[in-house]
C-alpha positions in Angstrom: 117.3 8.1 -92.4 120.1 8.0 -95.0 122.6 9.4 -92.7 122.1 6.8 -90.0 121.4 3.6 -92.0 123.0 1.6 -94.7 122.2 -1.6 -96.7 124.3 -4.6 -95.6 126.4 -6.2 -98.3 125.4 -9.8 -98.8 129.0 -10.9 -98.1 129.6 -8.9 -95.0 130.8 -11.4 -92.5 130.1 -9.2 -89.5 126.4 -9.4 -90.2 126.1 -13.1 -90.8 123.6 -14.9 -88.5 124.9 -17.7 -86.4 122.8 -20.2 -88.3 124.2 -19.0 -91.6 127.8 -19.0 -90.3 127.4 -22.6 -89.0 126.1 -23.8 -92.4 129.1 -22.1 -94.1 131.5 -23.6 -91.5 130.2 -27.1 -92.2 130.4 -26.7 -96.0 133.9 -25.4 -95.8 132.9 -22.1 -97.4 133.9 -20.1 -94.4 136.4 -20.5 -91.6 135.7 -19.6 -87.9 139.0 -17.8 -88.0 137.9 -15.5 -90.9 134.6 -14.7 -89.1 136.4 -14.0 -85.8 139.0 -11.8 -87.6 136.1 -9.8 -89.3 134.3 -9.3 -86.0 137.5 -8.2 -84.2 138.3 -5.7 -87.0 134.7 -4.4 -86.8 135.0 -4.1 -83.0 138.2 -2.2 -83.2 136.6 0.2 -85.7 133.2 0.7 -84.1 133.6 0.3 -80.3 135.4 3.7 -79.8 132.2 5.3 -81.1 129.7 3.3 -79.1 131.7 2.1 -76.0 130.0 -1.3 -75.7 132.9 -3.3 -74.3 134.6 -3.6 -70.9 137.3 -6.2 -71.6 138.3 -7.9 -74.8 140.0 -11.3 -75.4 141.0 -11.1 -79.0 144.1 -13.3 -79.1 142.5 -16.0 -77.1 139.4 -15.8 -79.2 141.5 -16.3 -82.4 143.2 -19.3 -80.8 139.8 -20.8 -80.0 138.6 -20.0 -83.6 141.6 -21.9 -85.0 140.7 -24.9 -82.8 137.1 -24.7 -84.1 138.4 -24.6 -87.6 140.3 -27.8 -87.0 137.2 -29.4 -85.6 135.2 -28.7 -88.7 138.1 -29.7 -91.0 138.6 -33.0 -89.2 134.9 -33.8 -89.0 135.4 -34.0 -85.2 132.5 -33.7 -82.8 131.2 -30.3 -83.7 129.3 -28.6 -80.9 126.0 -26.6 -81.5 127.7 -23.1 -81.4 131.2 -24.2 -82.6 133.2 -21.1 -83.6 130.5 -18.5 -83.1 131.6 -15.1 -81.7 129.7 -14.3 -78.6 129.9 -11.4 -76.1 128.9 -11.9 -72.4 127.4 -9.2 -70.3 129.5 -7.7 -67.5 126.8 -8.7 -65.0 127.3 -12.5 -65.6 130.1 -14.2 -63.9 132.9 -15.9 -65.9 135.4 -17.8 -63.8 138.8 -16.2 -63.7 137.6 -13.0 -65.5 136.9 -9.6 -64.1 133.2 -9.1 -63.6 132.5 -5.5 -62.4 128.7 -5.2 -62.6 129.5 -1.7 -63.8 130.6 -0.7 -60.3 133.7 0.9 -58.9 133.2 -1.4 -56.0 134.1 -4.5 -58.1 136.8 -2.9 -60.2 139.4 -5.5 -60.9 137.6 -8.3 -59.0 137.7 -11.7 -60.7 134.8 -14.2 -60.6 135.2 -17.5 -58.9 132.6 -19.3 -60.9 130.8 -19.1 -64.3 127.0 -18.5 -64.5 125.3 -21.7 -65.7 123.9 -20.2 -69.0 127.3 -18.7 -69.8 129.0 -22.0 -69.1 126.5 -23.7 -71.4 127.3 -21.3 -74.2 131.0 -21.7 -73.8 130.7 -25.5 -73.6 128.6 -25.5 -76.8 131.6 -23.9 -78.6 130.7 -20.2 -78.5 133.8 -18.0 -78.3 133.8 -15.1 -75.9 135.8 -12.3 -77.5 134.5 -9.5 -75.3 132.5 -8.5 -72.2 129.7 -5.9 -72.6 128.8 -2.8 -70.6 126.0 -2.5 -68.2 124.9 0.3 -65.8 126.0 -0.1 -62.1 124.5 -3.3 -60.7 122.3 -3.5 -63.8 120.0 -1.0 -62.2 118.9 1.2 -65.2 117.2 1.2 -68.6 120.3 3.1 -70.0 123.9 1.9 -70.1 126.1 4.3 -68.3 128.4 4.0 -65.3 131.1 5.9 -63.5 133.4 3.0 -64.2 132.9 2.5 -67.9 131.3 5.8 -69.1 128.4 6.1 -71.6 127.4 3.5 -74.1 125.7 4.9 -77.2 123.1 3.9 -79.6 124.8 3.0 -83.0 121.8 4.4 -85.0 122.2 7.8 -83.4 124.9 8.3 -80.8 122.9 11.1 -79.0 120.7 8.3 -77.7 121.1 5.3 -75.4 121.1 1.7 -76.6 118.9 1.1 -73.6 119.8 -1.0 -70.7 120.8 -2.8 -68.8 122.0 -5.1 -71.6 122.8 -2.1 -73.8 126.4 -3.1 -74.6 125.2 -6.5 -75.8 122.5 -5.1 -78.1 124.8 -2.4 -79.5 127.4 -5.1 -80.3 124.9 -7.2 -82.1 123.5 -4.3 -84.0 126.9 -3.1 -85.2 128.3 -6.4 -86.3 130.8 -6.5 -83.4 129.6 -9.9 -82.5 127.3 -12.6 -83.9 125.4 -13.4 -80.7 125.1 -12.0 -77.2 123.7 -12.9 -73.9 121.6 -10.6 -71.7 119.6 -10.5 -68.5 116.2 -9.0 -67.9 114.6 -7.9 -64.6 112.4 -5.1 -65.9 113.1 -5.2 -69.6 116.9 -5.3 -69.7 116.9 -7.6 -72.8 113.9 -6.2 -74.5 114.5 -2.5 -74.1 118.0 -2.5 -75.7 116.9 -4.9 -78.4 114.1 -2.5 -79.3 116.3 0.6 -79.2 119.0 -1.1 -81.3 116.8 -2.8 -83.9 117.6 -6.4 -83.0 115.8 -9.4 -81.6 115.5 -10.0 -77.9 113.9 -12.8 -75.9 112.8 -13.1 -72.3 112.1 -16.8 -71.8 109.6 -18.1 -69.3 111.0 -18.0 -65.8 112.5 -21.4 -65.1 113.3 -22.2 -68.7 117.0 -21.0 -68.2 119.0 -21.2 -64.9 119.9 -17.9 -63.4 123.0 -18.0 -61.1 123.5 -14.3 -61.2 121.9 -12.9 -58.0 122.9 -15.3 -55.3 119.3 -16.5 -55.1 117.4 -18.7 -57.5 114.0 -18.2 -55.9 113.6 -14.6 -57.1 111.5 -14.7 -60.2 112.0 -11.2 -61.6 115.3 -11.7 -63.4 115.6 -13.8 -66.6 118.7 -14.7 -68.7 118.3 -14.9 -72.4 119.6 -14.2 -75.9 120.0 -11.1 -78.0 120.5 -11.9 -81.7 120.0 -10.7 -85.2 117.3 -13.2 -86.1 114.8 -15.4 -84.4 116.5 -18.6 -85.5 119.7 -17.6 -83.7 117.7 -17.0 -80.5 116.2 -20.5 -80.7 119.6 -21.9 -81.3 120.9 -20.2 -78.2 117.9 -21.2 -76.2 118.5 -24.8 -77.0 121.9 -24.4 -75.5 121.1 -22.2 -72.5 117.9 -23.9 -71.3 117.1 -26.9 -69.2 117.3 -28.1 -65.6 120.4 -27.3 -63.6 121.5 -28.8 -60.3 122.2 -25.3 -58.9 118.7 -23.9 -59.7 115.7 -25.6 -58.1 113.3 -23.4 -60.3 114.5 -24.8 -63.6 111.8 -26.7 -65.5 112.0 -30.4 -66.2 112.1 -31.7 -68.8 114.3 -29.5 -71.0 112.4 -27.9 -73.9 114.0 -28.6 -77.2 113.0 -26.1 -79.9 112.7 -27.4 -83.5 115.3 -26.4 -86.1 112.5 -25.0 -88.2 109.9 -22.7 -86.6 106.6 -23.3 -88.4 104.8 -20.2 -89.7 101.6 -19.4 -87.9 98.2 -18.8 -89.5 94.6 -18.8 -88.3 95.8 -17.6 -84.8 93.8 -15.3 -82.7 96.0 -12.3 -81.9 95.3 -9.7 -79.3 96.6 -6.2 -79.5 96.9 -3.7 -76.7 98.3 -0.3 -77.8 99.2 0.8 -74.2 98.5 -2.0 -71.7 95.7 0.2 -70.5 97.8 2.9 -68.8 101.1 3.7 -70.5 101.5 7.0 -72.4 102.7 6.1 -75.9 104.7 8.4 -78.2 103.2 9.0 -81.7 106.1 7.5 -83.6 105.9 4.3 -81.6 102.1 4.1 -81.9 102.3 4.5 -85.7 105.0 1.9 -86.2 103.3 -0.6 -83.8 100.0 -0.3 -85.6 101.7 -1.0 -89.0 103.6 -4.0 -87.5 100.4 -5.5 -86.1 99.0 -5.6 -89.6 101.6 -8.2 -90.5 99.7 -10.7 -88.5 96.6 -10.1 -90.5 98.7 -10.7 -93.6 99.7 -14.0 -92.1 96.1 -15.1 -91.9 95.6 -14.3 -88.3 92.5 -12.7 -86.7 93.6 -9.5 -84.9 91.5 -7.7 -82.3 92.3 -4.8 -80.0 91.8 -5.6 -76.3 91.5 -3.7 -73.1 93.7 -5.3 -70.4 92.6 -2.9 -67.8 95.8 -2.5 -66.0 96.8 0.8 -64.3 99.7 2.5 -62.6 99.5 0.1 -59.6 101.4 -2.2 -61.9 104.3 0.3 -62.1 104.1 0.8 -58.3 104.3 -3.0 -57.7 107.3 -3.4 -60.0 109.1 -0.4 -58.4 108.4 -1.7 -54.9 109.5 -5.2 -55.7 112.6 -4.0 -57.5 113.7 -1.6 -54.8 113.2 -4.3 -52.1 115.2 -6.8 -54.2 117.9 -4.3 -55.1 118.4 -3.3 -51.4 118.6 -6.9 -50.4 121.2 -7.6 -53.0 123.4 -4.5 -52.6 122.4 -2.6 -49.5 125.2 -4.3 -47.6 127.7 -2.2 -49.6 126.3 1.2 -48.6 128.5 1.9 -45.6 131.7 1.4 -47.5 130.8 2.3 -51.0 127.7 4.5 -51.2 129.7 7.7 -52.0 131.4 5.9 -54.9 128.0 4.9 -56.4 125.9 6.6 -58.9 123.7 8.9 -56.8 120.5 7.4 -58.2 121.8 3.9 -57.3 122.4 5.1 -53.7 118.9 6.6 -53.6 117.3 3.3 -54.9 119.1 1.4 -52.1 118.0 3.8 -49.4 114.4 3.6 -50.6 114.5 -0.1 -50.7 115.9 -0.4 -47.2 113.0 1.6 -45.8 110.3 -0.7 -47.3 108.5 -2.9 -44.9 108.2 -6.6 -45.5 104.4 -6.3 -45.8 104.8 -3.5 -48.5 106.9 -5.7 -50.6 104.8 -8.8 -50.0 101.7 -6.9 -51.0 103.0 -6.7 -54.6 102.1 -10.4 -54.9 98.4 -9.4 -54.7 98.9 -6.9 -57.6 100.5 -9.6 -59.6 97.6 -11.9 -59.0 95.2 -9.1 -60.0 97.2 -8.5 -63.2 96.8 -12.1 -64.2 93.1 -12.1 -63.3 92.8 -9.6 -66.2 95.4 -11.0 -68.6 94.6 -14.7 -68.1 91.1 -14.7 -69.7 92.6 -12.8 -72.7 95.3 -15.4 -73.1 92.7 -18.1 -72.9 91.0 -16.6 -75.9 94.0 -15.4 -77.9 97.2 -17.2 -78.9 99.5 -14.2 -78.4 99.3 -10.6 -77.2 101.0 -7.7 -79.1 102.0 -4.3 -77.6 104.9 -1.8 -77.9 108.1 -2.6 -76.2 108.9 1.0 -75.1 106.7 4.1 -75.5 109.5 6.1 -77.2 112.3 5.0 -79.5 114.9 5.5 -76.8 116.1 7.8 -74.1 119.1 10.2 -74.3 122.5 8.7 -73.9 123.0 10.7 -70.7 119.5 10.1 -69.5 118.9 10.8 -65.8 116.5 8.3 -64.1 115.3 11.0 -61.7 114.8 13.7 -64.4 111.7 15.7 -63.1 111.1 17.2 -66.6 110.9 13.9 -68.5 107.8 13.7 -70.7 106.3 11.9 -73.7 104.7 14.2 -76.2 104.4 16.8 -73.5 102.9 14.5 -70.9 105.1 14.2 -67.8 106.0 10.6 -66.8 108.4 9.1 -64.3 111.8 9.1 -65.9 113.0 5.8 -64.4 110.8 3.2 -66.3 107.2 4.6 -66.6 107.9 4.8 -70.4 108.4 1.1 -70.8 105.9 -1.7 -71.3 108.3 -4.5 -70.4 108.4 -4.7 -66.6 104.8 -6.0 -66.2 105.9 -9.3 -67.8 108.7 -9.6 -65.2 106.0 -9.5 -62.6 104.2 -12.1 -64.6 107.5 -13.9 -65.2 106.0 -17.2 -66.5 104.9 -15.4 -69.7 107.6 -15.6 -72.4 108.1 -12.3 -74.3 110.0 -11.4 -77.5 110.7 -8.0 -79.0 110.9 -7.5 -82.7 111.9 -4.4 -84.7 109.0 -2.4 -86.2 110.7 0.4 -88.1 112.5 3.7 -87.3 111.8 7.0 -85.8 112.7 10.4 -87.2 115.9 10.3 -85.2 116.9 7.1 -86.9 116.5 5.1 -83.7 114.5 1.9 -84.2 111.2 1.0 -82.5 110.0 -2.4 -81.3 107.0 -4.5 -80.5 106.5 -7.2 -77.9 105.0 -10.6 -78.6 103.7 -12.0 -75.3 102.9 -15.6 -74.9 100.8 -17.7 -72.7 102.7 -19.0 -69.6 105.5 -21.3 -70.6 104.6 -21.1 -74.4 108.1 -20.2 -75.5 107.7 -22.1 -78.7 104.6 -20.2 -79.6 106.2 -16.8 -79.1 109.3 -17.8 -81.2 107.0 -19.2 -84.0 105.0 -15.9 -84.0 108.3 -13.9 -84.0 109.7 -15.9 -86.9 106.5 -15.6 -88.9 106.6 -11.8 -88.3 110.3 -11.8 -89.4 109.4 -13.6 -92.6 106.9 -10.9 -93.7 108.6 -7.9 -92.1 112.4 -8.7 -92.3 114.7 -6.3 -90.5 118.2 -7.5 -91.2 118.8 -5.8 -94.5 119.4 -2.3 -93.0 122.2 -1.7 -90.4 123.7 1.4 -88.7 125.9 3.5 -90.9 128.4 3.9 -88.0 
């Protein structure tokens, strides 16, 4: 552990939270320029080792930081995220900027619009100083592409930061940014947040507008925050969420989260060690069990439950994902397939062969899933389970590796080792992931906090309460 972790100095600007930075900006103790300069220096030092960025905008970011400094100094109308460094995932459009989706096909192509959640962050005063890496079309739980190369886990560079928001999570973990955005279609916020030891939140579907896929009806994909603390995620959510004219699925009225998340007590907490069917590595099982005890310390009643799901859940997600993926990107096969990652090409071909009834049948599985989960959520306030079954995968992980195993038990290398994707099928359930400790490799482990449908506030309160008794921000990668 000593060779991969270090204690953060109290005055290290790179590891300030957004909430702390804003307080210092308002008091005059800190300038947005000083924070941005520190983040840029850190980025220049660390990014060559982790490869989390595609494009950077340092000079423009410093100009915007100076403008933010003037706003604070002149007591002008200060926006909610005024002067906060923020990185934006390369899957999310920013008008006038190159958005490649990690693909050679889109190399050099500039976006003609800005995704609604990104626009809201920028309008709130967040300063985009870099774009973060993602696998091709965001297809994978690792972050690697032919266009941008391999992004590495800052706690141990032999491992992946997870995906597909791996660049964002690695940037937050290393102090290269203060906040980051991510997207999550099968765990793409929660997997990298877990592997990088930071906080990730998949809001209830409809809480935040999408604007990424060209369809707003598809409920698998969520946009949300990746941060160093729960309060920063709530701050971002208050900016990103709310109805949007371009997205019919967004929920009215807008949910406004309180500035202070009250600590929970006397809650009934359900714990599933494996969701009924996922093989869990011993290190993750041990750390999760210890983390669950924190809720007993908070005064909650904790009980282990049997959800009763099985591998039909994985089959349903794979079927739905392949059908969606082929619908989104299959049109590019004739011209671009031999420039694609071979696994991406195979995914698209499999998706094109699926019948409409095969994809539609996944809705019955989703219904059966909630038939089992719903009664548990009626009885218990939240559900706890591991985020992923292992700390992370190798940096050069192959999604079709036939020899992939957990503690000697073969599992499908693509995503059968995650416990995230079921809650994309049940997309109305908000889910957070919190750090639970470290593995022998130095890579962090994580635990999901699953809420009742649309109870985003409850999940964030539970996460903040856990953070209070199991704080994780004192230790950072030694990279």
